[in-house]
DOKOLTOR-90939 format. One line per field, with one value per atom (N, C-alpha, C): y, x, z; residue number from 0; residue in three letters; chain. Coordinates in steps of 0.05 Angstrom, whole numbers. Example, Ala and Ser with C-alpha at 12.3 -4.5 7.8 and 13.67 -1.06 7.14 Angstrom:
BEGIN
c2 (-114,-90,-66,-45,-21,1);
c1 (264,246,264,257,273,258);
c3 (156,156,156,142,143,157);
pos (0,0,0,1,1,1);
code (ALA,ALA,ALA,SER,SER,SER);
unit (A,A,A,A,A,A);
END
This chain:
BEGIN
c2 (-2313,-2292,-2303,-2322,-2335,-2350,-2364,-2379,-2360,-2337,-2318,-2306,-2300,-2290,-2311,-2336,-2357,-2360,-2357,-2359,-2336,-2312,-2289,-2293,-2303,-2308,-2329,-2349,-2370,-2359,-2340,-2328,-2308,-2298,-2278,-2290,-2276,-2285,-2273,-2288,-2277,-2271,-2284,-2278,-2250,-2241,-2214,-2194,-2201,-2183,-2178,-2200,-2198,-2180,-2184,-2167,-2138,-2132,-2104,-2092,-2108,-2098,-2093,-2111,-2106,-2081,-2077,-2054,-2028,-2027,-2003,-1998,-2019,-2017,-2008,-2020,-2013,-1984,-1974,-1946,-1927,-1935,-1918,-1919,-1942,-1946,-1938,-1942,-1935,-1905,-1893,-1864,-1858,-1832,-1823,-1831,-1830,-1836,-1866,-1882,-1911,-1917,-1898,-1902,-1924,-1926,-1946,-1974,-1977,-2003,-2009,-1988,-1992,-2000,-1988,-1995,-2025,-2034,-2063,-2081,-2074,-2089,-2089,-2065,-2061,-2078,-2076,-2091,-2121,-2130,-2159,-2167,-2152,-2158,-2158,-2141,-2139,-2159,-2161,-2177,-2207,-2215,-2243,-2253,-2270,-2280,-2259,-2263,-2242,-2245,-2266,-2271,-2248,-2235,-2214,-2187,-2185,-2160,-2137,-2143,-2122,-2109,-2123,-2114,-2088,-2087,-2064,-2051,-2052,-2040,-2010,-1997,-1968,-1959,-1970,-1962,-1967,-1989,-1995,-1973,-1966,-1945,-1918,-1912,-1886,-1886,-1909,-1910,-1905,-1916,-1911,-1881,-1869,-1840,-1824,-1830,-1815,-1819,-1844,-1850,-1835,-1829,-1815,-1787,-1774,-1746,-1742,-1764,-1762,-1762,-1744,-1744,-1768,-1777,-1802,-1798,-1816,-1817,-1845,-1852,-1879,-1880,-1858,-1858,-1863,-1849,-1852,-1881,-1893,-1920,-1940,-1936,-1953,-1950,-1925,-1920,-1933,-1930,-1942,-1972,-1984,-2013,-2022,-2007,-2015,-2014,-1992,-1990,-2012,-2018,-2039,-2066,-2071,-2096,-2097,-2075,-2073,-2079,-2068,-2073,-2103,-2116,-2144,-2161,-2153,-2168,-2167,-2144,-2142,-2159,-2157,-2171,-2201,-2211,-2240,-2250,-2232,-2240,-2249,-2238,-2245,-2227,-2207,-2190,-2197,-2202,-2210,-2187,-2165,-2141,-2124,-2133,-2120,-2092,-2089,-2063,-2041,-2047,-2028,-2023,-2044,-2042,-2024,-2027,-2010,-1981,-1976,-1949,-1936,-1950,-1940,-1933,-1951,-1947,-1922,-1918,-1895,-1869,-1868,-1844,-1838,-1859,-1855,-1845,-1858,-1851,-1824,-1818,-1791,-1769,-1773,-1753,-1750,-1772,-1770,-1756,-1761,-1747,-1717,-1709,-1681,-1668,-1682,-1671,-1668,-1688,-1687,-1664,-1659,-1637,-1610,-1605,-1579,-1576,-1598,-1597,-1589,-1599,-1594,-1568,-1561,-1537,-1518,-1522,-1505,-1476,-1468,-1440,-1426,-1439,-1427,-1437,-1422,-1430,-1426,-1449,-1448,-1474,-1479,-1503,-1528,-1527,-1550,-1556,-1535,-1539,-1551,-1541,-1552,-1581,-1588,-1615,-1634,-1625,-1641,-1645,-1623,-1625,-1645,-1646,-1665,-1694,-1699,-1725,-1733,-1714,-1719,-1724,-1708,-1711,-1738,-1745,-1771,-1794,-1791,-1812,-1815,-1792,-1793,-1805,-1797,-1808,-1838,-1847,-1876,-1892,-1881,-1894,-1898,-1876,-1877,-1896,-1894,-1911,-1940,-1945,-1972,-1985,-1969,-1978,-1984,-1966,-1970,-1996,-2000,-2023,-2049,-2049,-2074,-2081,-2061,-2066,-2058,-2059,-2055,-2077,-2071,-2090,-2116,-2138,-2164,-2164,-2148,-2147,-2134,-2115,-2103,-2122,-2136,-2155,-2177,-2185,-2207,-2198,-2172,-2161,-2172,-2168,-2177,-2161,-2172,-2159,-2131,-2128,-2102,-2081,-2089,-2071,-2063,-2082,-2077,-2057,-2059,-2041,-2013,-2011,-1985,-1971,-1987,-1976,-1965,-1975,-1966,-1936,-1926,-1897,-1880,-1890,-1876,-1875,-1897,-1898,-1880,-1880,-1862,-1833,-1826,-1798,-1791,-1810,-1806,-1802,-1819,-1816,-1789,-1779,-1752,-1731,-1734,-1715,-1713,-1736,-1737,-1724,-1731,-1719,-1689,-1678,-1649,-1635,-1646,-1634,-1635,-1657,-1659,-1640,-1638,-1619,-1590,-1583,-1556,-1551,-1571,-1568,-1563,-1578,-1575,-1547,-1538,-1511,-1489,-1491,-1471,-1470,-1494,-1496,-1481,-1478,-1464,-1434,-1423,-1395,-1390,-1411,-1407,-1397,-1374,-1363,-1377,-1403,-1420,-1437,-1449,-1469,-1493,-1508,-1531,-1552,-1555,-1574,-1567,-1541,-1533,-1534,-1527,-1529,-1559,-1577,-1606,-1615,-1606,-1615,-1605,-1580,-1568,-1582,-1584,-1596,-1625,-1639,-1668,-1671,-1655,-1657,-1652,-1633,-1628,-1651,-1662,-1684,-1710,-1712,-1736,-1738,-1716,-1716,-1733,-1728,-1743,-1772,-1777,-1804,-1821,-1808,-1823,-1825,-1802,-1801,-1811,-1808,-1818,-1848,-1864,-1893,-1900,-1885,-1890,-1885,-1864,-1858,-1880,-1889,-1910,-1936,-1942,-1967,-1965,-1941,-1937,-1936,-1929,-1928,-1899,-1880,-1852,-1843,-1831,-1822,-1793,-1780,-1753,-1753,-1774,-1776,-1779,-1795,-1799,-1773,-1758,-1733,-1713,-1711,-1692,-1699,-1725,-1734,-1728,-1736,-1731,-1701,-1686,-1657,-1644,-1652,-1640,-1646,-1671,-1679,-1664,-1663,-1649,-1619,-1607,-1578,-1573,-1590,-1586,-1588,-1608,-1611,-1588,-1577,-1554,-1530,-1526,-1504,-1506,-1531,-1535,-1529,-1539,-1534,-1504,-1490,-1462,-1446,-1454,-1440,-1443,-1468,-1473,-1460,-1453,-1440,-1411,-1399,-1371,-1365);
c1 (-340,-334,-328,-345,-343,-316,-309,-284,-260,-262,-240,-237,-259,-259,-247,-255,-244,-214,-204,-176,-161,-172,-159,-158,-180,-181,-161,-157,-137,-109,-103,-77,-71,-92,-89,-76,-55,-42,-56,-74,-90,-73,-51,-33,-22,-15,-5,-28,-51,-74,-78,-77,-80,-59,-34,-12,-17,-26,-31,-54,-75,-97,-88,-72,-61,-43,-27,-10,-27,-48,-65,-80,-91,-106,-88,-64,-45,-37,-32,-24,-47,-72,-95,-104,-103,-113,-94,-68,-49,-45,-45,-40,-11,-6,21,43,36,57,64,48,55,66,78,88,110,125,145,133,110,96,87,78,70,95,118,142,150,147,153,134,109,89,96,103,109,134,155,180,174,158,151,136,117,101,118,138,154,177,191,216,212,187,181,163,172,200,218,244,264,272,265,273,263,281,274,270,273,268,286,311,329,321,306,299,282,264,245,246,270,272,269,279,277,248,231,203,190,197,185,192,218,226,215,212,200,170,157,129,126,144,144,149,167,173,148,134,110,88,85,65,71,96,103,91,90,81,52,40,13,-8,-27,-49,-67,-78,-95,-121,-127,-152,-156,-181,-187,-176,-180,-170,-140,-125,-96,-89,-103,-98,-102,-123,-129,-106,-98,-76,-50,-43,-19,-20,-43,-46,-43,-54,-52,-22,-8,20,36,31,46,41,16,10,25,27,42,71,82,111,115,96,99,97,80,78,105,118,144,165,164,184,182,158,153,153,161,163,136,114,87,79,95,90,111,102,120,138,126,142,149,169,177,189,202,214,192,171,149,135,131,118,134,161,178,177,175,173,148,126,100,102,115,118,135,157,174,158,141,126,106,91,71,83,104,117,131,142,155,134,111,90,80,77,68,88,114,135,133,131,130,105,82,57,58,69,71,89,110,128,114,101,88,63,50,26,34,57,65,81,98,115,114,94,93,90,79,74,96,118,139,167,187,215,231,241,256,271,279,294,278,252,234,232,229,227,253,276,302,305,299,301,282,258,238,246,257,265,289,306,329,318,298,287,272,257,242,262,283,303,317,323,336,318,292,273,272,271,271,296,319,345,346,337,337,320,297,279,293,305,318,342,359,383,376,354,344,336,323,314,339,358,383,397,399,413,399,372,357,355,355,348,370,395,417,417,428,429,443,435,447,477,486,515,530,517,529,529,507,504,525,532,551,579,584,611,630,656,676,677,691,693,704,724,737,718,703,683,661,652,632,642,667,679,680,685,686,659,638,611,601,610,601,606,630,634,616,612,594,566,556,529,526,546,545,544,561,561,534,522,496,475,476,457,458,483,486,475,479,470,439,426,397,387,400,393,394,417,421,401,396,377,349,341,315,311,332,332,328,343,341,313,302,275,254,256,237,240,264,268,259,264,255,224,212,183,170,184,172,167,181,178,157,145,124,99,87,64,38,37,15,6,-18,-28,-10,-10,8,3,-21,-27,-12,-12,1,32,41,70,78,62,68,69,48,46,70,78,100,126,132,158,159,136,136,141,128,132,161,174,202,219,212,228,225,203,200,223,234,257,280,285,305,297,272,263,264,257,255,281,296,319,345,348,373,376,356,359,364,351,355,384,396,424,442,437,454,452,427,423,433,442,451,428,404,381,371,386,378,385,365,369,357,365,355,324,314,285,271,282,271,271,293,295,274,273,254,225,218,191,184,201,196,194,213,212,187,178,155,129,127,103,102,126,127,122,133,129,99,86,57,41,48,34,39,64,70,54,51,35,6,-5,-32,-35,-16,-18,-16,3,6,-18,-30,-53,-77,-80,-102,-98,-73,-67,-74,-80,-86,-113);
c3 (-2277,-2258,-2230,-2223,-2196,-2194,-2216,-2216,-2214,-2228,-2227,-2199,-2186,-2159,-2140,-2144,-2127,-2130,-2155,-2161,-2147,-2148,-2134,-2104,-2093,-2064,-2056,-2073,-2066,-2066,-2084,-2086,-2064,-2051,-2030,-2005,-1996,-1972,-1948,-1936,-1914,-1889,-1886,-1863,-1866,-1891,-1895,-1892,-1900,-1896,-1866,-1850,-1821,-1809,-1818,-1808,-1814,-1839,-1846,-1830,-1824,-1808,-1779,-1768,-1741,-1740,-1761,-1763,-1762,-1779,-1780,-1754,-1743,-1718,-1695,-1693,-1672,-1674,-1698,-1701,-1693,-1701,-1695,-1666,-1654,-1627,-1605,-1609,-1588,-1586,-1562,-1560,-1567,-1572,-1581,-1561,-1535,-1515,-1514,-1528,-1530,-1558,-1571,-1598,-1599,-1577,-1575,-1576,-1564,-1565,-1594,-1607,-1636,-1652,-1646,-1660,-1656,-1631,-1625,-1642,-1643,-1658,-1688,-1698,-1726,-1734,-1717,-1722,-1722,-1704,-1703,-1729,-1737,-1761,-1786,-1787,-1811,-1811,-1789,-1789,-1783,-1777,-1773,-1795,-1813,-1815,-1827,-1822,-1830,-1859,-1872,-1900,-1918,-1932,-1951,-1938,-1912,-1897,-1907,-1914,-1923,-1949,-1966,-1992,-1991,-1973,-1971,-1944,-1931,-1905,-1906,-1928,-1930,-1931,-1949,-1948,-1921,-1907,-1881,-1861,-1859,-1840,-1847,-1873,-1881,-1873,-1877,-1868,-1838,-1822,-1793,-1787,-1802,-1799,-1804,-1826,-1833,-1811,-1802,-1782,-1755,-1750,-1725,-1724,-1748,-1748,-1758,-1767,-1778,-1755,-1758,-1738,-1741,-1719,-1718,-1734,-1751,-1765,-1777,-1781,-1793,-1821,-1836,-1864,-1866,-1848,-1847,-1839,-1820,-1812,-1835,-1850,-1873,-1894,-1899,-1918,-1909,-1884,-1874,-1875,-1869,-1870,-1899,-1918,-1946,-1956,-1948,-1956,-1943,-1918,-1904,-1918,-1926,-1940,-1967,-1981,-2006,-2001,-1979,-1972,-1967,-1952,-1946,-1972,-1991,-2016,-2031,-2031,-2044,-2029,-2002,-1985,-1989,-1991,-1993,-2022,-2041,-2069,-2081,-2072,-2082,-2105,-2112,-2135,-2156,-2180,-2202,-2210,-2217,-2226,-2201,-2187,-2162,-2167,-2189,-2195,-2198,-2214,-2217,-2191,-2175,-2149,-2131,-2131,-2114,-2123,-2150,-2160,-2150,-2151,-2141,-2112,-2097,-2068,-2062,-2078,-2075,-2079,-2100,-2106,-2085,-2076,-2055,-2029,-2020,-1995,-1997,-2020,-2023,-2022,-2034,-2032,-2004,-1990,-1962,-1944,-1950,-1935,-1939,-1965,-1972,-1960,-1963,-1952,-1922,-1908,-1879,-1870,-1885,-1878,-1880,-1902,-1906,-1889,-1883,-1865,-1837,-1828,-1800,-1796,-1816,-1812,-1836,-1853,-1878,-1873,-1850,-1845,-1830,-1825,-1808,-1817,-1809,-1815,-1790,-1779,-1755,-1751,-1726,-1720,-1725,-1719,-1723,-1753,-1769,-1798,-1810,-1800,-1810,-1802,-1777,-1768,-1783,-1787,-1801,-1830,-1843,-1871,-1874,-1854,-1855,-1855,-1837,-1836,-1862,-1873,-1897,-1921,-1922,-1944,-1941,-1916,-1911,-1921,-1915,-1924,-1954,-1968,-1998,-2009,-1997,-2006,-2001,-1978,-1971,-1990,-1999,-2018,-2045,-2054,-2081,-2080,-2060,-2059,-2053,-2038,-2034,-2061,-2077,-2104,-2121,-2121,-2136,-2127,-2101,-2090,-2098,-2098,-2103,-2132,-2149,-2177,-2197,-2188,-2207,-2228,-2251,-2273,-2264,-2276,-2270,-2274,-2294,-2300,-2277,-2264,-2240,-2217,-2214,-2191,-2192,-2217,-2220,-2226,-2221,-2226,-2206,-2212,-2193,-2167,-2148,-2122,-2124,-2140,-2143,-2155,-2175,-2187,-2167,-2151,-2131,-2110,-2102,-2083,-2094,-2120,-2133,-2134,-2135,-2137,-2110,-2088,-2062,-2057,-2062,-2058,-2077,-2101,-2120,-2110,-2100,-2089,-2064,-2048,-2024,-2033,-2052,-2062,-2075,-2089,-2102,-2081,-2059,-2038,-2024,-2020,-2008,-2027,-2053,-2072,-2072,-2072,-2071,-2045,-2023,-1997,-1998,-2007,-2007,-2025,-2049,-2068,-2057,-2045,-2033,-2009,-1993,-1970,-1980,-2000,-2011,-2023,-2036,-2047,-2025,-2004,-1982,-1969,-1965,-1953,-1971,-1997,-2016,-2017,-2015,-2016,-1993,-1970,-1947,-1954,-1973,-1980,-2001,-2011,-2031,-2017,-2026,-2012,-2020,-2015,-2023,-2000,-2003,-1984,-1984,-1961,-1959,-1980,-1990,-2011,-2037,-2044,-2068,-2064,-2040,-2034,-2038,-2027,-2029,-2058,-2073,-2101,-2118,-2114,-2130,-2123,-2097,-2089,-2097,-2094,-2102,-2132,-2148,-2177,-2185,-2172,-2178,-2168,-2145,-2134,-2150,-2165,-2182,-2202,-2210,-2228,-2215,-2189,-2174,-2172,-2164,-2159,-2185,-2207,-2232,-2248,-2250,-2267,-2255,-2228,-2216,-2219,-2213,-2218,-2247,-2265,-2294,-2301,-2290,-2295,-2285,-2260,-2249,-2265,-2275,-2290,-2319,-2327,-2354,-2374,-2365,-2382,-2388,-2379,-2383,-2411,-2424,-2451,-2454,-2475,-2480,-2483,-2496,-2500,-2473,-2455,-2428,-2413,-2414,-2399,-2410,-2436,-2449,-2442,-2444,-2438,-2409,-2391,-2362,-2356,-2367,-2362,-2373,-2397,-2409,-2393,-2384,-2369,-2342,-2329,-2303,-2306,-2327,-2332,-2336,-2352,-2357,-2331,-2314,-2288,-2270,-2270,-2254,-2262,-2288,-2299,-2289,-2291,-2282,-2252,-2236,-2207,-2200,-2213,-2208,-2217,-2240,-2250,-2231,-2220,-2202,-2174,-2168,-2142,-2142,-2164,-2166,-2153);
pos (0,0,0,1,1,1,2,2,2,3,3,3,4,4,4,5,5,5,6,6,6,7,7,7,8,8,8,9,9,9,10,10,10,11,11,11,12,12,12,13,13,13,14,14,14,15,15,15,16,16,16,17,17,17,18,18,18,19,19,19,20,20,20,21,21,21,22,22,22,23,23,23,24,24,24,25,25,25,26,26,26,27,27,27,28,28,28,29,29,29,30,30,30,31,31,31,32,32,32,33,33,33,34,34,34,35,35,35,36,36,36,37,37,37,38,38,38,39,39,39,40,40,40,41,41,41,42,42,42,43,43,43,44,44,44,45,45,45,46,46,46,47,47,47,48,48,48,49,49,49,50,50,50,51,51,51,52,52,52,53,53,53,54,54,54,55,55,55,56,56,56,57,57,57,58,58,58,59,59,59,60,60,60,61,61,61,62,62,62,63,63,63,64,64,64,65,65,65,66,66,66,67,67,67,68,68,68,69,69,69,70,70,70,71,71,71,72,72,72,73,73,73,74,74,74,75,75,75,76,76,76,77,77,77,78,78,78,79,79,79,80,80,80,81,81,81,82,82,82,83,83,83,84,84,84,85,85,85,86,86,86,87,87,87,88,88,88,89,89,89,90,90,90,91,91,91,92,92,92,93,93,93,94,94,94,95,95,95,96,96,96,97,97,97,98,98,98,99,99,99,100,100,100,101,101,101,102,102,102,103,103,103,104,104,104,105,105,105,106,106,106,107,107,107,108,108,108,109,109,109,110,110,110,111,111,111,112,112,112,113,113,113,114,114,114,115,115,115,116,116,116,117,117,117,118,118,118,119,119,119,120,120,120,121,121,121,122,122,122,123,123,123,124,124,124,125,125,125,126,126,126,127,127,127,128,128,128,129,129,129,130,130,130,131,131,131,132,132,132,133,133,133,134,134,134,135,135,135,136,136,136,137,137,137,138,138,138,139,139,139,140,140,140,141,141,141,142,142,142,143,143,143,144,144,144,145,145,145,146,146,146,147,147,147,148,148,148,149,149,149,150,150,150,151,151,151,152,152,152,153,153,153,154,154,154,155,155,155,156,156,156,157,157,157,158,158,158,159,159,159,160,160,160,161,161,161,162,162,162,163,163,163,164,164,164,165,165,165,166,166,166,167,167,167,168,168,168,169,169,169,170,170,170,171,171,171,172,172,172,173,173,173,174,174,174,175,175,175,176,176,176,177,177,177,178,178,178,179,179,179,180,180,180,181,181,181,182,182,182,183,183,183,184,184,184,185,185,185,186,186,186,187,187,187,188,188,188,189,189,189,190,190,190,191,191,191,192,192,192,193,193,193,194,194,194,195,195,195,196,196,196,197,197,197,198,198,198,199,199,199,200,200,200,201,201,201,202,202,202,203,203,203,204,204,204,205,205,205,206,206,206,207,207,207,208,208,208,209,209,209,210,210,210,211,211,211,212,212,212,213,213,213,214,214,214,215,215,215,216,216,216,217,217,217,218,218,218,219,219,219,220,220,220,221,221,221,222,222,222,223,223,223,224,224,224,225,225,225,226,226,226,227,227,227,228,228,228,229,229,229,230,230,230,231,231,231,232,232,232,233,233,233,234,234,234,235,235,235,236,236,236,237,237,237,238,238,238,239,239,239,240,240,240,241,241,241,242,242,242,243,243,243,244,244,244,245,245,245);
code (MET,MET,MET,ALA,ALA,ALA,GLU,GLU,GLU,ARG,ARG,ARG,LEU,LEU,LEU,LYS,LYS,LYS,SER,SER,SER,ILE,ILE,ILE,LEU,LEU,LEU,LYS,LYS,LYS,GLN,GLN,GLN,THR,THR,THR,SER,SER,SER,TRP,TRP,TRP,SER,SER,SER,LEU,LEU,LEU,VAL,VAL,VAL,LEU,LEU,LEU,LYS,LYS,LYS,ALA,ALA,ALA,VAL,VAL,VAL,ILE,ILE,ILE,PHE,PHE,PHE,GLY,GLY,GLY,ILE,ILE,ILE,ALA,ALA,ALA,TRP,TRP,TRP,TRP,TRP,TRP,ALA,ALA,ALA,LEU,LEU,LEU,PRO,PRO,PRO,SER,SER,SER,TRP,TRP,TRP,LEU,LEU,LEU,PHE,PHE,PHE,LEU,LEU,LEU,VAL,VAL,VAL,PHE,PHE,PHE,LEU,LEU,LEU,VAL,VAL,VAL,ILE,ILE,ILE,ALA,ALA,ALA,PHE,PHE,PHE,TYR,TYR,TYR,LEU,LEU,LEU,TYR,TYR,TYR,PHE,PHE,PHE,ILE,ILE,ILE,PRO,PRO,PRO,ILE,ILE,ILE,THR,THR,THR,GLY,GLY,GLY,ALA,ALA,ALA,GLY,GLY,GLY,LYS,LYS,LYS,VAL,VAL,VAL,SER,SER,SER,ALA,ALA,ALA,PRO,PRO,PRO,PHE,PHE,PHE,PHE,PHE,PHE,VAL,VAL,VAL,LEU,LEU,LEU,LEU,LEU,LEU,LEU,LEU,LEU,ILE,ILE,ILE,SER,SER,SER,LEU,LEU,LEU,PHE,PHE,PHE,GLN,GLN,GLN,GLY,GLY,GLY,LYS,LYS,LYS,SER,SER,SER,ILE,ILE,ILE,LEU,LEU,LEU,ALA,ALA,ALA,ALA,ALA,ALA,VAL,VAL,VAL,LEU,LEU,LEU,PHE,PHE,PHE,ALA,ALA,ALA,ALA,ALA,ALA,ILE,ILE,ILE,PHE,PHE,PHE,TYR,TYR,TYR,PHE,PHE,PHE,ILE,ILE,ILE,LEU,LEU,LEU,LEU,LEU,LEU,ILE,ILE,ILE,LYS,LYS,LYS,ASP,ASP,ASP,LEU,LEU,LEU,LEU,LEU,LEU,ILE,ILE,ILE,ILE,ILE,ILE,ASP,ASP,ASP,ARG,ARG,ARG,ARG,ARG,ARG,SER,SER,SER,ALA,ALA,ALA,TYR,TYR,TYR,GLU,GLU,GLU,ILE,ILE,ILE,LEU,LEU,LEU,MET,MET,MET,LEU,LEU,LEU,VAL,VAL,VAL,LEU,LEU,LEU,SER,SER,SER,TYR,TYR,TYR,LEU,LEU,LEU,LEU,LEU,LEU,VAL,VAL,VAL,ARG,ARG,ARG,SER,SER,SER,PHE,PHE,PHE,PHE,PHE,PHE,LEU,LEU,LEU,ASN,ASN,ASN,VAL,VAL,VAL,GLY,GLY,GLY,GLY,GLY,GLY,SER,SER,SER,PHE,PHE,PHE,GLY,GLY,GLY,LEU,LEU,LEU,GLU,GLU,GLU,ALA,ALA,ALA,VAL,VAL,VAL,ALA,ALA,ALA,TYR,TYR,TYR,SER,SER,SER,ILE,ILE,ILE,LEU,LEU,LEU,ALA,ALA,ALA,ALA,ALA,ALA,TRP,TRP,TRP,GLY,GLY,GLY,MET,MET,MET,SER,SER,SER,ALA,ALA,ALA,LEU,LEU,LEU,VAL,VAL,VAL,MET,MET,MET,GLY,GLY,GLY,PHE,PHE,PHE,VAL,VAL,VAL,LYS,LYS,LYS,ASN,ASN,ASN,PHE,PHE,PHE,SER,SER,SER,ASP,ASP,ASP,ALA,ALA,ALA,SER,SER,SER,THR,THR,THR,ASP,ASP,ASP,HIS,HIS,HIS,ALA,ALA,ALA,GLY,GLY,GLY,GLU,GLU,GLU,GLU,GLU,GLU,ALA,ALA,ALA,MET,MET,MET,HIS,HIS,HIS,GLU,GLU,GLU,LEU,LEU,LEU,HIS,HIS,HIS,PRO,PRO,PRO,PHE,PHE,PHE,HIS,HIS,HIS,ARG,ARG,ARG,MET,MET,MET,LEU,LEU,LEU,GLY,GLY,GLY,TRP,TRP,TRP,MET,MET,MET,VAL,VAL,VAL,PHE,PHE,PHE,LEU,LEU,LEU,LEU,LEU,LEU,ALA,ALA,ALA,TRP,TRP,TRP,GLN,GLN,GLN,LEU,LEU,LEU,LEU,LEU,LEU,LEU,LEU,LEU,VAL,VAL,VAL,GLY,GLY,GLY,LEU,LEU,LEU,PHE,PHE,PHE,LEU,LEU,LEU,PRO,PRO,PRO,LEU,LEU,LEU,ASP,ASP,ASP,PHE,PHE,PHE,LEU,LEU,LEU,TYR,TYR,TYR,GLN,GLN,GLN,SER,SER,SER,ALA,ALA,ALA,ILE,ILE,ILE,VAL,VAL,VAL,PHE,PHE,PHE,LEU,LEU,LEU,VAL,VAL,VAL,SER,SER,SER,VAL,VAL,VAL,ILE,ILE,ILE,LEU,LEU,LEU,ILE,ILE,ILE,ASP,ASP,ASP,LEU,LEU,LEU,VAL,VAL,VAL,PRO,PRO,PRO,GLN,GLN,GLN,TYR,TYR,TYR,VAL,VAL,VAL,PHE,PHE,PHE,GLY,GLY,GLY,GLN,GLN,GLN,LEU,LEU,LEU,SER,SER,SER,ARG,ARG,ARG,THR,THR,THR,LYS,LYS,LYS,VAL,VAL,VAL,LEU,LEU,LEU,ALA,ALA,ALA,THR,THR,THR,GLY,GLY,GLY,SER,SER,SER,VAL,VAL,VAL,LEU,LEU,LEU,PHE,PHE,PHE,ALA,ALA,ALA,LEU,LEU,LEU,LEU,LEU,LEU,VAL,VAL,VAL,ILE,ILE,ILE,VAL,VAL,VAL,LEU,LEU,LEU,ALA,ALA,ALA,SER,SER,SER,ALA,ALA,ALA,ARG,ARG,ARG);
unit (A,A,A,A,A,A,A,A,A,A,A,A,A,A,A,A,A,A,A,A,A,A,A,A,A,A,A,A,A,A,A,A,A,A,A,A,A,A,A,A,A,A,A,A,A,A,A,A,A,A,A,A,A,A,A,A,A,A,A,A,A,A,A,A,A,A,A,A,A,A,A,A,A,A,A,A,A,A,A,A,A,A,A,A,A,A,A,A,A,A,A,A,A,A,A,A,A,A,A,A,A,A,A,A,A,A,A,A,A,A,A,A,A,A,A,A,A,A,A,A,A,A,A,A,A,A,A,A,A,A,A,A,A,A,A,A,A,A,A,A,A,A,A,A,A,A,A,A,A,A,A,A,A,A,A,A,A,A,A,A,A,A,A,A,A,A,A,A,A,A,A,A,A,A,A,A,A,A,A,A,A,A,A,A,A,A,A,A,A,A,A,A,A,A,A,A,A,A,A,A,A,A,A,A,A,A,A,A,A,A,A,A,A,A,A,A,A,A,A,A,A,A,A,A,A,A,A,A,A,A,A,A,A,A,A,A,A,A,A,A,A,A,A,A,A,A,A,A,A,A,A,A,A,A,A,A,A,A,A,A,A,A,A,A,A,A,A,A,A,A,A,A,A,A,A,A,A,A,A,A,A,A,A,A,A,A,A,A,A,A,A,A,A,A,A,A,A,A,A,A,A,A,A,A,A,A,A,A,A,A,A,A,A,A,A,A,A,A,A,A,A,A,A,A,A,A,A,A,A,A,A,A,A,A,A,A,A,A,A,A,A,A,A,A,A,A,A,A,A,A,A,A,A,A,A,A,A,A,A,A,A,A,A,A,A,A,A,A,A,A,A,A,A,A,A,A,A,A,A,A,A,A,A,A,A,A,A,A,A,A,A,A,A,A,A,A,A,A,A,A,A,A,A,A,A,A,A,A,A,A,A,A,A,A,A,A,A,A,A,A,A,A,A,A,A,A,A,A,A,A,A,A,A,A,A,A,A,A,A,A,A,A,A,A,A,A,A,A,A,A,A,A,A,A,A,A,A,A,A,A,A,A,A,A,A,A,A,A,A,A,A,A,A,A,A,A,A,A,A,A,A,A,A,A,A,A,A,A,A,A,A,A,A,A,A,A,A,A,A,A,A,A,A,A,A,A,A,A,A,A,A,A,A,A,A,A,A,A,A,A,A,A,A,A,A,A,A,A,A,A,A,A,A,A,A,A,A,A,A,A,A,A,A,A,A,A,A,A,A,A,A,A,A,A,A,A,A,A,A,A,A,A,A,A,A,A,A,A,A,A,A,A,A,A,A,A,A,A,A,A,A,A,A,A,A,A,A,A,A,A,A,A,A,A,A,A,A,A,A,A,A,A,A,A,A,A,A,A,A,A,A,A,A,A,A,A,A,A,A,A,A,A,A,A,A,A,A,A,A,A,A,A,A,A,A,A,A,A,A,A,A,A,A,A,A,A,A,A,A,A,A,A,A,A,A,A,A,A,A,A,A,A,A,A,A,A,A,A,A,A,A,A,A,A,A,A,A,A,A,A,A,A,A,A,A,A,A,A,A,A,A,A,A,A,A,A,A,A,A,A,A,A,A,A,A,A,A,A,A,A,A,A,A,A,A,A,A,A,A,A,A,A,A,A,A,A,A,A,A,A,A,A,A,A,A,A,A,A);
END
């Protein structure tokens, strides 16, 4: 047991742990009017060194967006530090199964986006709600398309220049589609006569269809069995959430 613990400690990148701790403390300690200072610190921690920064830039910027609207608390600071550490692990190629790690990151950040939206504007519908919903939908779209860009099949990655140029308009169209669908989901969720936690849970469960099935479609891995399995699980979870909301 002691040898196993020693092996784990040797593999731990303490510099990344330190960066994550600084990130969390800076967000928690700096007042809201010094958010720009926090951004400078966050950018330095993430982009230095710059190697691999483009691979997980979407999750990083979405995390900053969530932190902008989240109220200060030690629990939130710990959560943000943990997510930032996870992002750095993917960026520095310290996680072997980066695709699964990115999928987990997408789900966590998407839920936090949805929760933050309904927590802040769930009880009203106006200009603030529309603007916030656009930001949240952009974040979800950026996460999905970042995943698609990073983990396309090797055959696509090594395709000719002409084939790659043909894919760019398709990816842009797909990104806009995800954005519009996510935006509509958020706005429809505002009209649910439920607490913000139930609003968040319902909208997140439906949005998982986009998060999970869109990349599968792009990668050519979408099948009827996959659609039925995902739909069945999500339908069962939705029934549970709606039943508990009564």
